[in-house]
N, C-alpha and C positions, 0 to 999 in steps of 0.2 A: 291500428297503428298507421302512422303517417310517414311518408318517405319524401325526403327533400326533392325538389323538382330536378336538381343536377344529378342526383343519384339515379332517379328514374331514367333520365336521358342516357346516363352511362349504361345502365342496364340494357335499355332498348338498342343502343348502338352496338354493344357487344353481341346481343342476340342476332342483330341483323347480320353483323360479320360472320358469325358462325353459320347462319343459314346460307349466306353467300358461299362460304367456303364448302360447306356440305353440298350445296347445289352444284358447284363445280366438280367436286369429286363424284357425284353421282353422274354427271354428264359424261366425265371421262371414263368411268369404269363400269357403270351399270346401265346406262340409257339405251345402248345399242340393243340390248336384249329385252329390257323390261318396258321400254316405251313401244316395242314392237313384239309383244309376247307371242311365242308359238309353242306348239308341243308341250314339253314340261316346264316352260318358263312362265311364271305367274306375272300378271301385269302389276304395275306400281300401286294401283288402287287396292289390290288384294294384300299386298305387302303392308301398306299403311294400316290395315286392320289387325296386324299382328302385334303381340306385346313387344315392348322394348327388349325384354329378356330373350324372346325368340329370334328377333332380328339380330341382336348382338351375338348370340350362339351361332346363327347361320354364317355371320362374318368372321367370327374368331375361330370356329372349329367345325363349322358345317359346310354346306354345299357352296357357299360363296366365299370360302376361305381364300381362295386364289385371287378373287377380286379385291380382298382387303389386304393382301400381302404388302408390307412396306409402310402401312399407314400408322401414324403415331396414335397414342390414346386420344388425344385432343382432335385429330382428324377423324378418328372413328367415331367419336361422340358427335362431331359436327355432322358427319354423314347420317348417322342415326337420327339426329335432331331434324335433319332435312326430311328424311323418309317418313318419320313419325313425329312431327312437332308437337303433337299433344302429349307425347310421352308413351302413347300406347295404353291400352286398358290394362288395368291391374288384374292379376289372377286372384280372385277373392274367394275361391272355393276353399274352405277349410278342410283339413285332413282329419278333422275330429269325428269321432263317433256320434251319430245322431239317432241310431236305433235305440229305443227305450229298453228293449229287452233282447237278449242274445240266446236263442235256444242252442243246445249242443249241436256242433256242426260235424256230422259224420259223412265223410266223403269217400266215394269209390269211383274208380275210373270206369266202372261198368254201370254207375247209376245213370238213369235216363236224364236227358237234358240236351244241351248243345255245347259240346266241348271242343273249342277251337274253330277251325275253319268249317268242319262238317261233323255231324254226330257220328259218322263212321270214318275209319281210316281209308276208305275207298274213295272218299271225296266226293260222293254223290250229292250232297247237300239235301239229302232226303231225310225227312223226320216221319217215322211211322205213326199210325193212328193213336197208339197208346201214349206215346211219348209227346205227341203233338197236343192231345187233348182238345182238338177242334175237329169238327166235321164240316161238310160243304154247306149245310143250312145254317151253321154258326157264323159263317164269314160276313154276310151283309149286316150282322148284328155287332160287329167289332167296334169299339168305341175307345177313345183314349182314356187310360186309367191313371197314369202319371207321366211326368216329364222330368228329366234331370238336366241340370245346367253343367255343360262340360267346361266352363271357364272361358277365358279370353282366347279362343281359337277361331279360326275362319274355316277350318277343315275338320269335319267329324267323320273320320274315314273307317275306323276299325269296328267291326261288329262285336256285339257282347257274346261272352261266354256264360253259360248257365249250368250249373252243377249242384245238385243237393239244395235246390232252393236258393241259392246265392247267385247273383250276377256280378261278373267281373267285366269292367270296361276300362279301356285305356284312352289316353288323349294326347294331342299335340303338345300339351304342356309338360308332358313326361310323367303324368300321374296314372297310377293304376287304382281304381276304386273297387271296393267289395260292397255290394249293395244287396239289400234284401229284394228278391225278384217281385214279391207281392206288393211291397209298399214303396220301394225305392229309396228307403233310408240307408244311411251309410254305416257300415260295420268298421272299415278301416280305410286308409289311403296310403299310398307309398310313392315317394317322389324319385324317379329315375334320374339319371344324369343328362338325358337328352329326350327328345320327342320320341314318342312311340307310335309306330305307324300300323302295327298289326294287332290282332287279338291275342289274348293269352291262351295257353292250354294248360290243363290240370293233369297231374299224375302223382301217385304216392303222396297224397295230401299236400302237394306243393303247386305253386303257380309259376309257370315258366314263360319267359317272353325275351325278346331282344329289343334294345332301344335303336334309334335311328342310325347311331354310329357303330353298331355291331356289337356292343356289350350284351353279354347274355346273363340273365338274372334267375335266381330261384327264390321264391318267397314261401313262407309258411302260409297255407291257405286260410288258416283259422285267424291268424293275427296280422299278416302282412309283413312280419319280421323278415329281413333279409338273411338268407341262409348262405348263398355264395353268388359271386359275380365274376365272370371271366371275360377275356377278350380273345376269342379263338381265332380270329383273323386280324391281320395287322396292317392292311393297306389304308392309307389316309382317307381314301374315298368310299370306304366300305359302307354299305347301306343295307338295312335289314327291313323288309316289308312283309316277309313271309311268316306266317304262324308257325311255330315249331311243332313237331309231331313227336308225341311221347309213345314209346313202344317198348315193352318188356325191359324196362329199366334204363333204356337209352332215350336221349333227346336228339332228334334230328333237326338241325337248323340250316336252312339255305341262306345264301348272301348274294346281293348284287352290289352295285355301286352307283354313285352319281357322277362318274367321270363323263358320261354322255352329256351332261349338262356343262361340266367344267370345260369341256373341249371348245366351247365358244369364247373362253377367256383369250385375251390378247397375248398372254405370255405363259403358256402351260404346256408342259411336256406331256403329250397325250399319245397313247393312253396304255396304262399297264395293269389295270384291275381285271381280274378274271372271276367269274362266278364260282361258287362253290357250295358243297353240302359238308357240314361238320356233324360228326356223331359224338355226343357228349355222355359221359357217365352222368345220369340224372341225379345221383346222390352227392357227387363231388364236383361236378363241372369239368372233370378232367377230359381232355380230347381223346377219344378212342381211335377215330380215323377222320381224315379230311381228304376230300376228293375235289380237285378242280375240273371245271367243265372244259377248259382249255389246258392240256398238259404241258404245251410247248411254253417256255419262258419268254415274255416279251422282249424284243431286241430292237435296237435302232432301225428305222426304216427311212432311207434317205439321209440327207445331210441336215444338220441343224440350220434353222432359219431365224429371223427375228421374233417369229411367233412361237419359238420353241423347238424342241426335238420331237419328231414323230416316232412312236413306238407301236409294236404290234407283234403278234395278234393279241387282241383284248376283247373284253365283254362277255357275252354269253352268261349274263347274270341270271339268277333264279329268284323270280318275283313271288312265287307262290308256294304253298306247303306241299311236302312230299306226300305221295300215295303209297300205301303199304299193300304189298301182295303176300299175304300170310301163306298161300298155297306154295309158292316158289321161294319165299324168303328174299323178296326183291323190293327195292325202293325205286319209285318212278318220280322224275321231275321233268319240268318243261323249261326251256331256256329262253333268254332273250337274244337280241341281235348282237352283232359285233360292233365295237366302238371305233375300231381303226382297221386299216388294212395290215396284213392280208386276211380276208375272210376265212373262217373256219368251217368245218363240216359238222361242228356241234352247236352252232347257233340256231336259233329258231327250230329246236329240235326236242323230242321227247327222249330222254335218257334213262336207262335201266342199270341200277347199281345193286351190288350184293349188300344185303342188310348188315352182315357182320364185318365185312371188310371194307366196303366202299368201292370195290373193283367195278369198273365200268364193264357190264355185260354186252350191251348194244345200244345203238342210238339211231333214231330215224329223223333226219332233217326234212323240213317242209318248205323253206324258202332259202335257197342258196344265194351266196354273195350279198347277204343283207348286212353290209357294214354301214353304219350311220351314226352321226352324233349331231348335237345342236350347232357345231361349227358350221354345218351345211346351211344355216339360217343366218349366220353372222356376216357382217360386211366383209370381214376378212376370212375367206374360207379355206385358209391354209390347212386346217385340221379336218376338213370334210374329206372322207375316204373317197378314193377313186371310184369305188363301187357305187357310192351314193345309193344306198339301198333304200327299201320302202318302209323300213322300221315295222316289219310285220311280225315282231316277236310275240311270244306267248306271256301273257299276264296272269293266266289261270292254270291250276293243276289239271293232269289228266284224271278222268274218272274211270274206275275199274268196275266193269258190269259183267253179268252173265247173260248169255244169249239163249240159253237152253242146253240141256245135256252137258257136255264138257266144253262147249265153246263159250270163249269169253272175248272181251274186248276192252281196250282203253280208248275212250272217247274224249275229244277235246276240241274246242272252237278257238280260232286264232284272230289276230287283229287284221288278217287278210281278208276276213269275212267268210272263211272257209272252215267247215266243221270236218273233223277227221275221225276215223275208227282204225285202230291198229290191233293186231293180234298179239298179245303179250307172250303166248306160247310158241310163236314163230319168229322171235326176234323183231317184233314191230312191223310185220308185214301189214301193208295198207289194206284194209277190207273195204272202205268206201270213203268218199270225200263229196261233200255237198256245199254249194255256195249258198249262204244265207244272208250276206250283206256286201256292201261295196268295198269296204276295207279302207285303211288310211292310217295316218300317224296316230290319231285318236279314233280310229274307226273299228269296224269289224266287232268281234266279240272281246270285251276287255277283261274283266276281272274274274268272271266265274259262270260256268253253266251248271246245270243240275239234271238229275235223272231219278225216276222213280221205278226203274228196272224194265220199263216198257218203251219209254221215249227219252230222248235227250232235248232239254229245253235251253234254247240258246237266245239271249237278249243281245240285241245290236246297238252299238253306240253310234258310229258313223257321224259323230259330232261335227258340225260345220261352224266355222267362225267367220263372222263378216269382217270386212276390212275396217281398220281404224278410221273414224271420222272426226273432223275438227269439232271441238266441244270447249268453249272458253270457261265453262264451269269446272272442267277437269284440271287437276293440278298439272298434268303434262300437256294439257291442250288438246288431247285426244281421247276418245271413248272407244273402248274395245267391246264388242258385243257378239252374241250368238245368232246363228241363223235359226229362226223358229220354224222353218219349213223343211228342215232336213234332219235326218237321223231317226233312230228309234226302231221299235219293232221286236216282237217276240215269236219265235217259231218253235214248233214241236217236231222232232225227227224220229222216225222208226229207228230203233237201235240196231236192228238186224240189217236194214238196207240203206239207211241214211235218207230215205224218202221224206220229204216234208209232208206231214200229216195236216198241220194247219198253220197258219200265220196270223197273229194278231197285229194288225198294223199300228203304228205310233199314234197316240193321240195328238191333236193339234194344240199348239199353245194358245191360251186365251188372249184376246186382243189387249187386255189391260196387264199382261205380263210383260216385264222388261227382262233383258237378258235371259231369255227362256230358250230352251232347246228340248225337243222330244226324246233326245238321245237316252238310251237305257245302257249305261256303262256299268252299273253296279252288279254284283254277283246275284244270281237267281236262287231262289229257295223253293223246295216243292214238299207238300204234304199230300196224302191220299186225296186225289181229286182237285187239288188247288195249286197254283204256281204263283209265288209272290215275286214282283219285280218293281224296283224303284227306279225313278227317272230324274234326269237333270232338271226337269221342270218342277221337281218338288213333290210329285205325287207318288205315293205308294199304292200299287194296284194289286188285286188278287184276281187271277184268270181261272177259268175252268180248264183243267188239264185235258179234259176230253174235247173241247170245242174251241178253246181260246177266247170265249166270251168273258168280258169283264164282270166279275161278281160283286167287286167292292173297290172303291178307291177312297184315298184319303189325302188331303192337300196339307203337307207339312210345312209350306212356305209361309209361316207367320209366327207371331210371338206366342209363347206358352208361359203360363205360371209353372214354377217347378218346385220340387220338394226339398231343394237343398240351398237355393240362392235366389236372386232376382230373376226376372223373366229372361228366358232364352229364345233364341230365334232359329227357326228351321229354314232350310234353303234346298239346294240341289242334293240328290241322293246318288252317291257314287261309292266305288270301291266295295267295302264290305256290305253285304246284303243283309236282309232280315234274319233273325234267329227265332225259331218257334219252339216252344217248350211249355208243357204243363198248362195248356189253355190260354197261352199268351204269346203275342207277336212283339218283337222288339227290333227298333231300327234307329240308326243314326241319321241325323238330317243336317245338311250344311257341308257345301264343298265349293270353296271360293276360287278354285283354279280353273283355268282355261275359259274364263267368262262365266262360270257358274256362279250361283248365289251362295255367299258364305253362310255359315250357321253354326250352332254350338249346342245342340240339343240331342238327348237320347229319349225316344218315345216308347212307351209301353201300352199295348192295346189288349183288351180282353172283351168277352162277350158282355155287351151293355156296359162295359166299363167297370164291372164287378169282379 
């Protein structure tokens, strides 16, 4: 088909005008943060790799809602057109069944596998020898068995759940997939209303999870059919990253928020969100109890300014799954930092709650006065708390371990780089503390440690970012990169004393790697004799739990043919770590935030790839 020259000129002229308008809006509302990304703010290059749908959702109802406030539909379209002029990648993954046969699916919550964050509700991330199906001599023989394309995402954050031979995986496109663990074929797919940041958990033949905006779902495990959906919290900035915990007919779901990011906005009343745990009837979704980490209602702090009204106290979100103490009937969670003044005593803490009522039994804080938000990095720092905390919150759950006899401990590592042991039978009395990393905004121990009952295995992030440098090939004229010489490391600590038994120092980034960091931010996984840890450099490594020697490593940072769609790409490994079950190892690869390498692939390994 031919177009008249005048029509072509008109189209080009209108397109240029829209791009100019979109560029002006971006400069006014977005550039201050995304041209100088820090902490939890991704660079523009990472945003450009998102789908148009995902960008639109972030601006209309997600974390960037305040920045888009007051924009008309045409202005919003212009902004999206400037951010992603190609229109973004299309989400091509079909939700159609691809498995040629479907054997009867008999699910039991006691079945071996990897259900949710950890195979056990103590959150040890330890898989015993029978369930793992792998021995130390098997590890060097691991080879890729299949790969699955997660669609048009730049972040592959949630680990898979494996129960009864089926694998369940979520994605930032808001899709839950039910796959065959052996072949990777699809049994069913379900599209949620928003991105999903956590793994799912199974109970009573149902799949449970929360989407990014805090809606909780229950699906039939056999078909993916929606059974119920509820919104147990009502704050506009609600965020769910934690895997829910199913126990005795109740579903325990923690919540955080993205107000820490919104605080950098020029006109935002910050901050009013508080962390919480909600106990839901797993059969109906009815709220049984809800406990806030900060009982005090936020109130105005100081007078209103041009930047908005300051409120507090706020924050202390819960980013990780709860730990269950069956002996005492107690639920343990770890909290994040405060977002605004005044600081509270329940931020950066381990909290104990009654399983039946949600009553707070005790709490132990590890970093006082840690009030922090991204406004501390903005040009206008009106919303930066006076405390200007270190952002040393907990991103991982406490692990409940036995020390011999009647002695027990809750062990947990922190973004401060310090690992802690508490006595759950003496209201969190501190047993020992050991420094294993330097700590920082993206430092210390991030998403999860692991224990085999003898040692605590702590991976260190300590990720370091280089300053932006001029780059005429970049859309914004700057290039943001990671420091390849800093971060990383894995340590084994004696559970009884906290003494460091061994440390495996971080591997060096290869000279041909760009945007590389040795940081080990992802959660750790352990089986008898072996510790698995992924890295921002894209490698998945297996270490000897006895010596720290590297037994096997695999480079995930390249293209893979997949079982369901076109080629997928691996990148940095972060957040959810490997899951091990029935002789196979599963891991997501790709994390395009903080300068890491984007990716969209789920990888499955087995001995000799068979």
